[in-house]
C-alpha positions as CSV (number, residue, x, y, z in Angstrom):
1,M,0.0,0.0,0.0
2,K,1.3,3.4,-0.9
3,N,1.6,6.2,1.6
4,N,-0.1,9.6,1.1
5,N,2.9,11.3,-0.3
6,E,3.4,8.6,-2.9
7,K,-0.3,8.8,-3.9
8,L,-0.1,12.7,-4.1
9,N,3.0,12.4,-6.3
10,L,1.2,9.9,-8.6
11,I,-1.9,12.1,-8.9
12,L,0.1,15.3,-9.5
13,K,2.3,13.6,-12.1
14,H,-0.9,12.3,-13.9
15,L,-2.6,15.8,-13.9
16,F,0.3,18.1,-14.6
17,K,3.2,17.9,-17.1
18,R,5.4,20.6,-15.7
19,D,7.3,20.3,-12.3
20,E,6.5,24.0,-11.5
21,H,2.7,23.2,-11.7
22,R,3.1,20.1,-9.5
23,E,5.1,22.0,-6.9
24,L,2.6,25.0,-7.0
25,V,-0.3,22.7,-6.3
26,R,1.6,20.9,-3.5
27,A,2.5,24.2,-1.9
28,V,-1.2,25.3,-1.9
29,V,-2.8,22.0,-0.9
30,I,-0.2,20.6,1.6
31,D,1.8,23.7,2.8
32,G,-1.2,26.2,2.9
33,V,0.5,28.8,0.8
34,S,-1.8,31.2,-1.0
35,V,-2.3,30.7,-4.6
36,Y,-0.9,34.2,-5.3
37,E,2.3,33.5,-3.3
38,A,2.8,30.1,-5.0
39,E,2.4,31.7,-8.5
40,R,5.1,34.1,-7.6
41,R,7.3,31.5,-5.9
42,Y,7.3,29.1,-8.9
43,G,7.2,31.7,-11.7
44,V,3.9,30.7,-13.0
45,S,1.6,33.2,-14.8
46,I,-1.4,34.7,-12.9
47,N,-4.5,32.6,-12.5
48,T,-2.7,29.4,-13.5
49,G,-2.4,28.5,-9.9
50,T,-6.1,28.9,-9.3
51,R,-6.9,26.8,-12.4
52,H,-4.5,24.0,-11.5
53,T,-5.6,23.9,-7.9
54,K,-9.2,23.7,-9.0
55,K,-8.3,20.9,-11.4
56,Y,-6.6,19.0,-8.6
57,E,-9.6,19.5,-6.2
58,D,-12.1,18.4,-8.9
59,H,-10.0,15.3,-9.6
60,M,-10.0,14.4,-5.9
61,L,-13.7,14.9,-5.6
62,Y,-14.1,12.6,-8.8
63,L,-12.0,9.9,-7.2
64,K,-14.0,10.2,-3.9
65,N,-17.2,9.8,-5.8
66,L,-15.9,6.7,-7.5
67,G,-15.3,5.3,-4.0
68,I,-11.5,5.4,-4.1
69,N,-10.0,6.5,-0.8
70,V,-7.1,8.8,-1.5
């Protein structure tokens, strides 16, 4: 069985191609950094962080609705 960090890495790798986007979502979801700060920290254009965070949250809800405990 995989631990939570391995599951998160697998999901982020599936959803996002660029490392910056993966790290941005990880910072917002796990570390509690604001989307604005994460966009600045990782050099991502404005609103990209919001869009990718929403994509991650929607995917997690989809998995939960399928009955997959992540």
